[in-house]
C-alpha positions in Angstrom: 126.3 103.7 112.1 124.2 105.8 109.7 125.6 106.8 106.3 124.5 109.5 104.0 122.5 108.6 100.9 121.0 111.2 98.5 117.8 110.7 96.7 116.5 112.7 93.7 112.9 113.7 93.9 111.0 115.6 91.2 109.5 118.9 92.3 106.0 117.5 92.7 107.1 114.6 95.0 109.3 116.9 97.0 106.4 119.3 97.5 104.1 116.5 98.5 106.7 115.2 101.1 107.1 118.7 102.4 103.3 119.2 102.7 102.9 115.9 104.5 105.8 116.6 106.8 104.2 120.0 107.8 100.8 118.4 108.4 102.4 115.6 110.6 104.7 118.1 112.3 107.8 116.0 111.2 110.7 116.8 109.1 110.8 115.7 105.4 113.8 113.6 106.3 111.7 111.8 108.9 108.8 111.2 106.4 111.2 109.7 103.8 113.0 107.5 106.3 109.7 106.2 107.6 108.4 105.6 104.0 111.6 103.6 103.1 111.6 101.6 106.4 107.9 100.7 105.8 108.6 99.7 102.2 111.6 97.5 103.0 109.8 95.8 105.8 106.8 95.1 103.7 108.9 93.8 100.8 110.9 91.7 103.2 107.7 90.0 104.3 106.6 89.6 100.8 109.8 87.9 99.8 109.7 85.6 102.9 106.1 84.6 101.9 107.3 84.0 98.3 110.0 81.7 99.5 107.7 79.9 101.9 105.3 79.3 99.0 108.1 77.9 96.8 109.3 75.6 99.6 105.7 74.4 100.2 105.2 73.7 96.5 108.5 71.8 96.4 107.4 69.8 99.5 104.1 69.0 97.8 105.8 68.0 94.6 108.1 65.6 96.6 105.5 64.1 98.9 102.1 64.6 97.4 100.8 65.5 100.9 97.9 68.0 100.9 94.6 68.9 102.4 91.6 69.7 100.1 90.0 73.1 99.9 86.8 71.5 101.2 88.6 70.1 104.3 90.2 73.5 105.0 87.0 75.4 104.4 85.1 73.1 106.8 87.9 73.7 109.4 87.9 77.4 109.0 84.1 77.7 109.1 84.3 75.9 112.6 86.6 78.5 114.0 85.1 80.4 116.9 82.2 78.0 117.3 81.5 75.5 120.1 82.2 72.7 117.6 85.7 74.0 116.5 87.4 71.3 114.4 91.1 70.3 114.6 93.2 71.2 111.6 92.8 68.8 108.8 95.5 66.1 108.4 97.5 66.1 105.3 97.1 63.1 103.0 97.9 61.9 99.5 
């Protein structure tokens, strides 16, 4: 169920939204909802990446398992070639 939320925009931003809405043949309401939806989705992905990074760091701190930059670079450079290498194994 949708609920009503108000947002205060300065005159400049309100004019920019109106101009863009007219150019896109959309309503200002649609432009603002789309902008908020895209922002929230992007920030949720950013937060998930941040948490994944922290978990990976904790795991490394606990186990010491890693692959070197050189090993990963060699693997990535082989992508798309006839001699594509398997992913490097983690080691201490």
